[in-house]
N, C-alpha and C positions, 0 to 999 in steps of 0.2 A: 230174543231176550228170554232167558230162563227165569222162572219164578221159583224162588227158594223158600220153602216153608220154614223148616228148621234143619240144621245140620249139626249132629253131635260130633265132637272131636274126641278121639280116644288116644290113649298112649299105646305103646307097643304091646302092652299086656291086654289091651282091649278095655281098659278101665276109662269111663268117661271123664274127661278133664275140662271140657268146655263145650260151648254151644254157640252156633251162629243163629241169631234171631232176626225176624223181620223188624223193621224200624218201629212199627207200632207196638210190638211186644217189648222191644228194648226200652221204649219210653215208659212202659209200665214198671219196669224193674230199675230204671235209672236212679231213682232216689235211694234205693237200697244199696246199689253199687257205690254211690257217693258216700254213704255212711260207712261202707266197708273200707273205702279209700281213707277215710278219716281214722279208722281203727289201725290201718297199716301205718299211717303217719304217726300214730301214738306208739306203735312198735319202733319206729325210727327214733322217736324220743327216748324210748327205753334203751335202745342200743347206745345212744349218746351218754345216757346215765351210766351204763355199764362201762363205757370207755373211761369215764371219770372215776370209777370205783377204786382203782389202785391209789388214788390220792385222797380217798376218804378214810380218815383214821378209824372211825367206828366200823365201817365195812371191813376194813382189813383186820381189826381186832376180832370181829365176829367170824370172819373167814379162818383166822388162825385157830380160834377155839373149836370151830367145827372140824377143821382138818386134824387137830389134835385128838378130838373124840373119835373120828374115823380111824386114825392110826391105832388108838387104844383098842377099839372093837376089832379091827383087823388082826391085831396081835393076839387077842383073846381067841378069835376064831381059829387062827393057825395053830395056836398052842393046843387046842382041844382036838385037832385032827391028828396029832402025833401019836 
């Protein structure tokens, strides 16, 4: 039986992306990981809200205004480059 202290997992560029921990160390960080999972779930909720955005009249009005502003600025920028 091999004893594993810690093993770092890297991507193809050698950048660390994960770590294997002994169970005792995992138990120390487990509460933090559970909080992170809750944050991820909040992101899932945000994605659901984004899916509903096209049917939100205020969001669509704001989006239209912002897109109009961008189009105006974009036109001004191209006109100055001539």
